[in-house]
N, C-alpha and C positions, 0 to 999 in steps of 0.2 A: 693331363688336363684335369683329372680329379684332384691331384695335389694343388694345382693352380687355383682351382675354384675353392679349395679348403683355405688356401693362404688368403684369397680375396674376402673370405668370410661368407661365401655363397652357400656353403654346406657346412654341416658340422663333422666333427671327428668320426662319430658314429655312422653318419650317412657315408662319409668317404670309405670307411672300411667295408660296408654292406656293398657299395657299388663296385669296389675292386674285386671282391669275391665273387660277386654275380657275374661280372664281366669276364673274370678268369674262367669260368666255367660256361661262357656262352650265352648267358642270359642277356636278352636285349630289352628294347622298351616294351612297355612302359616302366619296367621295374628298374631299369637303369637310363637315365636321361640320354636322349639321342646324342647330345654334344659330348658325352663321355665314352661313346662307342667308337672303336678304331678298327680299321681293316688290316692294320699291320699285325703280322704274326707274332705270337708270344715266344720270346727267346727260350730255348731249352724245353723242359717240361713244365715250366712255370712255377716250379717250387720256390725259386728265390723271390719271385713276384708275390707269391702267396705269403710267404714269410714277411715280406715287406708290408703287405697288406695288413698284416696282424701285429705290426711291431708295437703298436699302442694298446694291445690287448688288455693289460691291467687298468687302462684308463677308460675302456669302453663301459657303457652301462650294462648291468646284468641282462637286461632284456635283449640287447645287441648281441651279446655273447650268446645267449640261448638261440637266437635267431639264426646266427651263423652256424653254431654247432649243429642244429637241426638240419640246415642246409646241406652241409658236407658230409653228414652222416650217410653211409650207404643205405639204400632202401629202394623199393620200388619206384621208378621215376614218377614224379608228380611236379606239376607246375610249381614254381616257387611261391610261397606265401606273399600276399600283398604287401608291397613296401610300406613300412610305417617307420617312423622314428620311435625310439624308446620313450616310454613313459617318463615323464619328469615330475619328481615329487612337487616341484613348485607349483604346477598347474594341474597336475592329476588327471592329465588326458594326453592321448596320442596327438603328435604334431606331425603330419605327413608332409612330404614335399608335393607341390602341386605341379602337375605336368600338363601342359596344354598344347593341342595341335596348332599348327601354324595359323595365324589369323590376328584380328584386332579384338582387344578385349578391355573392358572396364572392371577394374579390380579396386577392392578396398580393404584396408587392414592397418596394421600398426608395424612400425620399423622396428626390427629386432637387432639389426647390426648393420653398420655402414662402413665401407672401406673404398676411399677414392671414388671411383666412378661406378660402384656397384653397391646396392643395399638389399638387404633380405627383408622381404615384406610378409608378415604373418597375416593370412586371409582366413575367412572362415572355413575355407576348404583345404587349406595347408599353406606351407611356406613356399615362396618363390623368390628367386633372385631376379632382380630388375637392373639392367645396365642403363647407364646415363651417358648422353653424348651431347655434343655442342648444341644440338637442335632440340634437346629436351626442354620443355618449359615447366618451371616450378613456381608455383603461387603460393604465397604465404601471407595472409592478412592483407590482401589487395596489392600485394607487392611480389615482385620477382625475387626468388631465394636461390642463392648459389647451392649447387648440389652438396659442396663440402659442408654446408650448414645443417643438413638433415641430421636429426638427432634419434637416439634410441627412445622409443615412446611416442614419436610423432604420429598422428593419424594421417594416413594418406589414402587418397582416392587417385587412382591412376589410369590413364588411358596407356594401353601398351600394345606393342605388336610383337608377334611371336613368329620367327623365321623358320625355315625349314629344318634348321638344326636346333630348334626348340631354345634358341637365345631369345630372351625377353628384353626388349628395349623400350624405356619409357618415352612417350610422346609428350604427355601433358600430365603434370602431377598437381594435385591440390593438397596442400599439407595444413594440418591443425595441430595445435600444441598446446598443452596444459602444464601448469607449474608442476615441477618435480617435488614430490613429498615423500617422505619416509613411510614404507609400508607399516602398518600396525598388525598386531596379532588379532585373532578373532574377537569380535565385540562380544560381550556377555549380556544376557537378557537381564532386565531389571523390572522393577515395578512399573506397571502401566502398559506392559506388552499385551498384544491382542491374543486371545485364546486360540492359538493355532491348533488345527487338527493335525493328526499324524500325516506325514508326508507319503505320497503315494507314487508308484511308478506307472506312467502311461504307456511307455514304449521306448523306442530308440530313435534318435534324430536330433533336429535342432530347431531353433527359431520358432518356439510355440507362440500361438495367439490364441485368446480366449474370447467367448461371447455367451450370452445368456438370453433364454428366451422368457415369454411371459408366465411360464409354470415353473420358473427358476431352474430349469435344466441348463447344464453348462455344456458348451462345446469346445473342444480343444483341437486346434490345427496346427500340424507341424510338418517340417520337411523330414523325409525318411533319411536315415543314416546314409544310404548311397547316394543322397541328393537327387534321385531320379523320380521321386514321386511325392505326393502330399497324402498325409494321413489326417484322418478325422475321427474323433472319438466323442461320446456323449456321455454326460453324467446324468442319470436318472435321479431326480430330487426325491421321488416317492420310493423308489426301490432302493435308493442309496448305493448304486453301483455304477461303474463306468463300464460302457460297451467295449467290445473290442474294437481295435482300430480298423478302419475302413479306408482303402486306397481310392481316393476320388479323382486323382488325376496322375497318370504315368507320362510325367514330363519333367525335365530339369526345371528348377525354378529357384531363382535368386532371392525374391521376396514374396511373401504371401500374407493374407489378412482375410478376415471374416466378419461378418455381422449377421444379425437376425432382424427380420422385420416383425411387425405387430401380429402377423398372422403365422408366425414361428416358421417361417421360410428361411432357410440357410442361404446365405450368399458368399461365395468364396472367390477372391481375386489374387492372381500371381502374376509376376513379371518373368519374362524369359528373354534372352538375347542369343542368337545364333549366328554363326559366321560361314558363309558359303565360300570356301576358298577357290573353288573353280571360278565362280563369278566375281570373286573379291568384293562381296556384298555383305553387310551386316543388317540383320533384321531383328528389331526389339518391339516387344508387344506386351499388352496386359491381356490376360485371359480370364476367363469366367466359368464358373460351375456353380450349381446349387439347386434347391428344391426342398421338398419335404424330406424330413430325416427317414421316414418309413421307406421312401424310395431311393435312398442313397445309393443303392447298387446300379440304378438306372440313370443317374445324372449324366449329362452329356457336357461337353466343354466347348467354348466358342471364343474367338478372339474379340476384344473389345476396342482395342486401339492399337494400332500398328505403325511403325516408322522404319524407314530403310535408308541406308547410306552405302555408298560404294566407294571404291578407290581409297584415297587417303581420309576420307571423311568418316565420321562415326556417329552413331545415335545410341541412346541408352534410356529406356524407361525403367523406373525403379521405385521402391518404397511406396507401394499402394497402400492407401488408407480407405477405410470403409465406415459408413454409417447409414442408418435408415431412419426414416420418418413416416409418420402416418398422416394422411391428409384428412381434412374434415369430412370428406365423401366416404372414408373408409379405405380407400386406396392406399398403397405403400409405395414409397420412392426409396431408391438407394442412391446414396452419394459417394462419389469416388474422387479421391484426390491422390496425384502421384507427382514425382520429380521427373523432369526429363531434361537430358544432356545431350546436346549435340555438338559436334566438333566439324566445322566446315571452313575449307580454306584457311586452316591453321588458327581459326578463331573459335574458342569455346563459347557456349551460351548454356545457361542453366534456366529453367523455368519450372514454376509450380502451376499444374493444370488441374482442371476439376471438371466433372460432368455429373449429371443426374439422369436417372432412368427409372422407368416404372418397374417395380419388383418382378413382374410377369414378363418383361420385354427388355432384357438387358441390351443396351447399345450406347455408345458414347459418341453419337454424331453431334451432340451440342456442346462438345468439350470448349472450355474456354481456359485462357491464360490469365491467372491472377498477378502473376509478377516475373519479371525475367531479371537476370544478372549476367554480366559477362565473367563473373568471378567464381561464385559458388552458390549453392543453395542445399539446405538440409532436407531431412525427411519431413513431409507434411503429416498431420495428424487431424482427424475429424471426430467430432462428437455432436449429438443432437440433444437439444433441450426437449425432452419427452414430456407429454402430459401424463399425469398419473390421477385419473379419477375425476377431480373437480374441474382441473383446468381444461377449456373446451377442446384444445387441439394442441399438437406440437408446435412449438414457437419458433425455433431457430436451428440452424446447423452452423457450427463453428469450425473453422480450419486455422490451424497455426503451423508455422515453419520458421526456420531460420535461413537468412540469406545474406550474403555479403555484397554490399553495393557501395556506392560513394560515401555513405555514412558510417561504414564499418559493418561488422557482422551484427545482425539485429534479430530479435524475435518478432515476427509479424503475425497478426491476428485479423481474421475478417469473418463476417457473419452473413447468412442469407436467410430470408424468411422461409420457414418450412413449408408454408402453405402456398407453394408455387413460386416462390421467388428464387429458389436454387436452380430449377430446370430452365428458368429464363435468363439466367445469368446475372440476376440482380443481387450481386454481393456488395456488402458494404465497402467502404474505402479500406484498403489494407493498412492498417495502423502499426506503428512501432510500439511495443509495449514492454520493451526490455531496458528502457533508460533507467539508469540507477540499479540495474540488476546484473552488476559484473562486467567483465570484460570478455569480449568474444563469446557471446552466449551462443548455444547451439543445442541440439537434441531437444526440442521443445515437445510437449504433449499437452493435451486439453481433454477436460471432462466436465460435463454439467451434472450438479446435484438435482434433487427432486424438486427444488424450488426454482429451477432455471438459471441459477448462478453458474458461472463459468469458472473454472479452476485451471490454471495453466503453471507448468514447471518447466524449467530448463537447467542446463549445466552451463556454468560460466566460471572465469577465473576472477579471484579477487585477491590482489597483492600476490603473495607466494603460495597461494593455496587455491583449490578449486571448490566451488560451492554448489549445491542445489539451490536453485531460486524458485520462489512460489509467489504467484499473484492471483487475486480473485477479482471477478466482476460481478458486483450485487447490484440489481436494479439499475444497471447501466453505468455504475461508477467503480472504477479500478482501485483496488487497494495498492499501497506502495509494495514494490518488490521486497520480498523477505528471504533473507538467506536461512534455509532450514538446517543445512549440516555441512561441514567440511566433507570433502570427498577425496579419497585417495585414488588417483588415477595410475593405474599400472599399464602392463603392457598387452593387455587383452585387446582383442580386435574391435569389439564393439564398444568398449569403454563403459561408463557408469549408466548410460541409456535411461534417464529418470522416466518414470511413468506415474501419471496421477489418475486416480479413480475416487469418484465421489458418489455417495449414497444420499442419505438425508444430509441436511446441511451440517449436522454435527458429527459427520462420519466420513472423512476424507482421508485417503491413504496415498502417500507417494513412495514409490519403491525405486530403488537404483542399485547397482553393482558398486561395491567398494573394494579396492584393491588391498590384499594381504600379502604377506610373505609367501602364503602357500597358494595364491591365486586370487580369486574374486569371491566375495561373499555378498549374498543378496540382503539388502538391508531395507527398512522401511521407517517412515516417520508417520505419526497418526495425530489428526486432528479431532478433538472430542467436543468441539463446540466452544471451548475455552481457551485451549493453548494447544501447541504442537508438542509431541513427545520428542524425547532425543532419539537419535538414530539407534534402531535395535535390528537385531538379525531375525530372519524369518524362521521361527520355530527351531526345528533341528535340520535346516537346509545345510547341505554341505558345500564343498567349494564348487562355484558355479561359473558358467560363461555364457556367451550369447547375448540375447535380449530377452528380458522378462516379459511374459504375456500376462495380462491381469484384466479382470472384470469385476466391477462391484454390482451385485444384484440389488437394483433400486427396491424390489419388493421384499427382500429380507435382510438388506444391510450386511450380507455376507461377502467379503472379499474373496475372490478366487485367483490364485497365482500360479503360473506354470514357468519353468525354466529348464536349462540344459545343465547337467551336472556329471562331473567325471569324463568318461569316454565320451558317450553320447545319449546318456540316459535322460529321457524327458520326465521331470519330476512335477508334482502338483500338490498344492497345499491350500486349505481355506481357513477363514477365521471370521466368526460373527464379530459384530461391534462389540459385545460383551456376552458373558455367559454366566447367568445367575439362576440356580435351581430353586424352585419352590415346591412345596408339597413333598410326597414321598413318606409322610407319616404312616405309621401302622394303624390301620382301620380296625379299631377294637371291636366292631360289630361283625365285619367279614373276616377278621383275622388275615388280613392281606395288606400289602404295602400299597398305599395309595398312589395315585398318578403323579407324575412329575412334570412340571412345566420348566422347560429351559428358556428363560427370557433372554433373548439374544439382541434386544435392541433397547434403548432408552431415549427419553427426552428430558431435558433439563429446564427449569426456570430458576429464578432466584433463590427459591426455598424448598424446591421439590425436584426429585429424579423419580421419573416413572418408567418402570421397566415392563416390557411387552414383547410379544412375538407376532410375526405374520406367517410363520411356517408351521407345516404339520405334515407328518410327524416332525418333532423338532429336537430329538436327542437320539444318541445311539445306545442308551441304556435299555436294558429290558425292564419294562414296567408296564403298569396299566396305561395305556396311551388314551388321554383325553385331549380333546380340542381346546388349545390354549390361545388360538388365534384371535386377534381383533376381528369383530365382524363388522360387516358393512352396515350403513344406517338402515337399510332396509332388510328386516329380519326374515322376509320371504325370499331372499336371494339364496342361491345354492351355497352349500356348506363350504365350498371352495372359493367363493367369490372374494375377490381382493378388497381389502379394507381400503375406503376412499382416502386419498391424500388431500390435506388442506393445501391451498395455494402456497403456503410457506414451506412445503416440502415434507411435512410429517403428517402421519395418519390423523384424520379428523378426530377420531376418538380420544386420542391423547391430547390434542389441542384443546378440545372441549374440556376434558377432565383438568388439564393444567390451568386453563383461564379460570375454571370454577375455583380450583384450590387457591390460586393467587388472589382472585377477587375476594374470596372468603377471608384469606389471610389479612388483606388490606382492611376489609370491613370490621372483622373482629378486632383488630388493632384499634381502629377508630372508636369501636364500642368500649374501649377500656381494658381489653384483653392483652394488650402488647406485652406486659411482663410474662404472662403465660406463654406467648408465643415465642419469646426470647429464650425461654427455657425448653421449648419443644426440641426433642433429640434429633438433631440434624447430623445423623452418624453415617451417612453415605455420601462422601465427596462433599460434605459440608451442607447436605440437603437431607431432608426427611424422605425416606423411601416409600414408594408406592408401587404395588405389584398387580398388574392385571392378570388374573388367574382364570382357571376353569370356572365352569357354573354347572353345579354348585361348587363353592370356593373351597380349594385345598389349600391350607397354609402350612407353615413351617412350625406351627404352633399347636394347633388343634389336631386331635387324633382321629377326626371325622369330618366329613364334609359339611359345609355349612350352606343351606339354601337361602342365601342372602344377596343383596345387590352389592353390598360392601361390608367389611368387617375391619375395624380399626383396633390396633393395639398401641401401647404407649410409645412404640419406636418404630412401627411400620404400619401400612395400610394395604388391604387388599380390595380389589375391585373386580367384580365379575365381568367376563368378557362380553356378555350378552346384553348389558345394559343399553336401553334405546337412546339414541341421540340423533341430532338433526344433521343431515349431509350437507346443509347450506352453510357455508362459512360465515354468512351475514345474519344468520338466525340469532335472535336476541336471548333465546332461552330454550332450554330442553330439559329432558328428564335427567341425563347424566349430570348436567350442570347443577340442578336445583336439588334433586334427590340423593345424589352421591357425593359430589364435591363439597357443597356447603354443609351437609349433614354430617359426613365423616369427619370433616376437619374440626368441627365443633366437638366431636368426641376427643380428638387429640388435645384439645384446650382443657376438656373436662378431666382427663387424666393427669394433667399437671397439678391438680388440686388434691391428688391422693398420694399418700406416702408410699403404699404398696398397691399400685393400681390393679393389677390383675387379680391378686387376692382379695381386694376390696370389692371389685366386680363380682367375683364369685361368691362371697360370703353375703353381700348385702343386696337384697331384692329392691329396697328402696332406692339405692344408688343405681341400680340398673335402670329402674323405672324413670327416675329423673333424667338420667343420662339421654334416654331415648325422647322423653317428652320435650326436654329443652333443645336438643339436636334438631327435632322436627320444628320447633318454635323459632330456632335461628335461621331457618332456610329463607323465609320472606325477608328477614333483614338484610341478607346478601342480595337476593332477587325479589324485589318488590313486586314484580309482575307474576311471581310464581303462585297461581292459584290451586296447584295440584296438591300442595303439602298437607291440606286437611284431608287427604284421600282416606285415612283410616279412622276418621272422627266418629263414624257410625259404630266402630267397634266399641267405643266408649258409651255413647248415648244410647245404643239399642239394647244395652244390658246394664243400666245405670245402677243397679242393685249391687253388682260386683264391685269389688274394691277398685278403686282408681288406681291404687299403687300395686300394679301387677306387672311383673316382667320376669317370666320363667326363663330358663336357660335356651328354650327352643322355641318360644313364642313372644313376639313383642308387639303384636298388633294393638292390643289394649293401651300399652305405654305410648305408642306412637299417637293414638287418639288423644291421650293425655296431654298433648301440646296445648290444649285449649285451657288447660289450668294455668300454664305459664302466661298464655295470652291474657287470661283474666287477671293474673297479679300486675301484669304490665299495665294494661288498659284501666282497670277498675281500682286497683289498690294504690298502684304507684302513678296513676294519672298520665299514662303514656310513657313512662320512664323505663327503658329496658335494663337499666342498671340493677333492677331488683333482682333479676335472674342471676346476674354476677354476683350479686351480694349473698345469695343463698350458698353459691359455691365457695365464696370466701369464708363464710361462716362455717361450711363443712370443713374446710381445710385447716381452720383453727381448732375445731373440736371434732375430729372424724370419729371418735368413739361413740358420739351421741346419735349417729346416722342422719340420714337425709331429711326426714320430716321435723326432727328436732332443729336442725338448721334452719329450715323454711320457718318454723314457729318463732325461733329467735329473731330472724330478720323482721317478721311481721310485728312481733311485741317492741322491739327495740327501735326500730326504724320507722314504723308506720303507726304505731299505736293501735294496734289490732291483733288478732289471733286467728287460728285456723277455725276455732268454735264460731267465730262470727263470720269469716269470710267463706267458709265452705257452703253453708246454707244459701248465701247470696249466689255464689257459683252455680248452685243447683237451680236456683229461681231463674237466672238468665238463660240457662240451657234448655230450661222448659220452654220459655217463649221463643228464643232464638229468632228475633225479628228486630225491626226498628225498635230502638230504646235498649238494645242490650250491647252488642258489639258494634259500635257506631263508627269507628275510626274509618275513614274513607281511603281506598286504594285507587289512584287515578287511573291506572290500567292494569288489568289482570287477565292472565289466561287461565280460564277454569280449567283447562287441559293443556299442559305444556307440550303435548305431543300433537296438538290441534292449533296451529298458529292463526288458524282463521276464527277462532273462538274469542278473540280479544274484547274484553268487557270494559267500558269506561266508568269510572266513579262507583264502583261497587263498594258497599260497607263490607266490613269484615264478616258480619252476620249473614250477608247475602252469599259471600264465598263459601261460608261454613254450610249454610243451608243447601247450596247446590250439591254438595257432596252427600247428602242424605237421601236415602231412597224413599221417595215421597209415596210410592204405591206399595211399599213393604206392608204385609198383613199384620205386622206389629202395630202399624199406625192406625188410629181410629177415625182421623179425619186428615183432610189436606193439611191442616195448620199444626198437626201434631208433629213435634220434632224430637220426642223422647219417647221411650217405650212407658206406657203408663198402664196402670190398673183402671179400667173404667167400670165403675160400679153401676149396675142398673139392670132392668129399667127402674128409675126411681118414680114412683107415681103415689097418687093419693092413698093407696092401700098400705103404704109403707108404715104408716102409724099402726096399723094393725099387726102387720108381719115385718118387723124389723130385718134389715138386710144385714147379713153377717159374711165376713170373708178374711182371707189371709193374703197379704202380699208375699212376693218372693223374699226369702231371707236376704237381709241387707248386711254386706261385708263391711269391714272398716273402710271409711271414707267412701262408702257407697250411698246411694240414694234411691227412694222410690217415690213414685207420684201416683196418687190416688184421686181419681176424677169423679165427681158427682155432677151430672148433667140434668138439666131442666127439660130437655126435649120431649119427655114422656110423662110430665107431671099430671096431666088431664084434670086439672082443678075446676071445680064448678065456678061459674061466674060469680064474682065477689068475693071468692075464697083466697085466703093467703096461706103460706106454708113456711115454717121454720125447719131448717135442717138440723137435726141434733146428731153430733158426731162424737164417738169415743173411740180412741186408738190406744190399744193395750200392747205393751212389750212385755212379754212374760220374762219373769226371772231376772229382772234387771233392777229391781228395786233397791239393791244394794250398792248401786253405782253412786258416787258422790256427785253433787249438782253440776260440777264443771265437766263431768264425763258423760252425762246423760244425753241420750240422742235429742236432737232439736226437731220440733214438729211445728210447722207453720201452715196456716190455713189462709188461702187466698181466694176471695169471691171475685169472679171475673164477669164483667158484663160484656165487654167485646174483646175477643182475644188479641186482636191486632191493635187495640186501642193504646195510645201513648199519652202519658206515661203509664207503664204497667204497674198495677198495685204492687205494693211492697209486701214482703213477708210479715204475716201476723202471727207471731209466735204463741204457742199455748204452753202454759206452765205444766209441769209434770207433778203428778201426785203418787205418793208410794202407797200402793194398795196391796198389803201383804207383801209377797215377793216380786209383785209386778209394779210396772210403771203405766200410770194411765193418763190420758190427755184428753180433756172433754171440753167441747165448745158447742156453740149454737149459732147457725147463721140465719139471721131473721130475714123474713121476706126473701126466702130462696128462689121464689119465681122471678124475681127481678133480674136474676143473673143467668148468664149463658151456662156457666159451670162454677163449680167450687173444686179447686185442687188442693189436696193435703200433700205436702213434701215433708218426707221423713229423711233426715240427715243422720247417718251413723258417724259420729266424731270421736268414737272411742280411741284412745291414744295408743293402743296396740291392736294387732290384728286379732280378730275372732274368727277362726277358721270356720267355725260352725254356722256363721252368720247370726244376725239378729232377727228373731221372729217377730212379725207385726200382725196384729189382729185388728180388724176394724168393724164397728157397728154404726149403722146409720138408721135414722128414723125420721118421719114427718110429722109435724105437729101442725095439723091444718086447722084454721079458724077463719 
């Protein structure tokens, strides 16, 4: 009998030898199939039969030789080892014979060998020989198939009956065939691979599936190696460790799956089919367990759906798919889909069924049938379009599957509304989405990205090859089917089994098994928002089999994958979207390595690539751990709060920043900077790189942290993670847009004017000053509603005697306030033409050795017929008044505070926006009308002619100014008297200055401070008195005025670090 089975191809030479030896020594079932056990006595002592059993000894596999040798070696009697076929190098795992007790079964597998009326089927649990007779029905592509036409490699699902002699007879067979292709060697990794982490061992078993919770903890479910239980393990995202595997169900399971709801409850479903030989009845059902991970040891199981059949009929529930959704009320629902097969009165029926239940009350009383077929149906797959932050609620649940009907085998897709539409059975029309996507499509899968777009993959034939096809549905519109990769289909049971997982819209991964000479390799293709990568292997994954389990965490953009490898090892690997480290420089102050940010996500626009992370901790390196995560819009939220997503699926932080950068890019190009933008170093995938960093910012350039909102280098930009932004995607403006995007990009433009940008920045304070002043000036040119950019104006005007040209390495507030000088040049010198600022940078590029002030001077003299000597005193005069008649350009709408969108003001002039930034109640101010720090001399009264008033102003630095006021509020003149104010300003030790370098002193009598037009500067000529300069003048009828202001402007061409001393003397001539 054994030899006959060997000739028929039902067993291998190795199996025949093992069966003969075991039988000779009296070993029975299950180690020797019942059909090979005889009651006839062995002739003689059995020696000749033993020798005959081993006649092919040299051709047996080494594992078989070792197994037989161990069995016949004298030792203490023990049971024989479990029967197993020898390892085969081709697939690197044991292939056992499958022995089933009498009953009716539904099997699936791949045809290994076929002879006459018997073929050998490799199933996930082992090989089995199936006999065919005249009553056996075989279906292939909606047609009857002759038994002789079955081929090696055909996928077969079979309804079989096992008799008391363990003879397996086929009743109904459903065959699927893919084009034969020549197996290839293992693919090699290439550029563009995902940064896969090291492969980990989870345990032993098969058919793993994965899910992730809202804290990015990953859950892995798989069938134990013995097929008698389900195992569950959890990856702790904070501790970065896997838990030990927990047994959650002690029951044989054919298929299993899991999902998590928004409350992080685990939901597990599996299918099981049993046969009661006494009652000749088959029972098939779906079973459930689940709960909180912390109570996993106390979970209980229950049946969700049960079907029974008896006699010649049969029923089989399989391929459960799961997903969960959150209701607007805060409740959670679990959605279940499965395939149902029943064989009644000789007629097969396939159906795809679904049900929805509340997460806390699992039941399938509302199950509905989505579609039926008398021919075949494939596995269903489910996914939820989740809401992440800004979207009010989960929107849809999708289900996809393949089915053979009158139109041939097609991929179907249906949706239901996640807000109550699924539990009421209100599914959309089941539509065919595989037209144009290959022949005989099968093995479909679906996933939603964070923007709610659906992504579907399937396997199909195309000519003489097989392909993985992909299609997406964005805003209700399907893309055309696209072939991603040729697939080699071998003789593995499950075949390619493509899986799709999506995170943000620029992070979609498709995984599948590809047949090689040595077995199957787990491959993937990655969508980066622009194109699909070629097929690549998963990291260092070995020869694999089964079905891959995968999940892509939408909160971190990390893809997690599990598969079975070798004998029955469950393997796990993960990969972020990208892996870019920033920081880690040596802190020269603390003599330690600075923190590292592993930026594992990115967002691209046409000109920029923004790297960021939403995970913490986010590297496995030992280093100072700082929080690099994007923060939510509300800074008062907890540190671990999830960054809000924009409706387009990406974090709102990066969307705001990207919009600002692109808007700035466009605006600056329109302002005449396009040649500079064209030379901007787009060194990262054709884009300029932006890094969202810690706060303070650690870069790959600076040896210490920088307490700034942003830092720009010629070839890259850093933005602090804690910069405030608006959580409303429709908000027109916010801090991140105006204060960071527009400002920092102008720095990038500025660098293009420098031959050695960083050296120039380090050596020239004038360049550093003008960079900050003009970057601040540029902000409202991008966002005219920005009324926040003058925020640091008071740093300049509160201490006007300090040099305007200040920008130390560690402090830039004075330079930020100097934006007003750029505004003055644009509004007053160039009559509203912004090009004057670009001209200063162009002039600097032509002659960088002359430094920045020289470039400004050349632009003034050559283009505008003026100079710093003339314009700076006028600049000082306007800043003194800072009201109507100064900066009068009107802004139609402005937010004085872009973080308060309720503060919108209409038709404010620039001076009003500027004045709004000044602290009116500051003690440095002497009246509500004062806008700059002044020296108020007084009291000036009638006795001043007897006792002249003397004093000194603060020392005045280069391009600094001081204001000295003489007020009439305390004159106390007698009726009929008048008074002249006699003034003398002395500047010691400056008599040697040539006339063009001498400070300019103007005296302005003011009757009404707010009166328009304001009186102009009235300059007083200098006299050389010994080593000093003196400026003398008399204001007649002083009593007619509200005040007289003296404005002293230091216009020395070089910095005077000691400052310029000023002495004043005033007296009254009363008459």
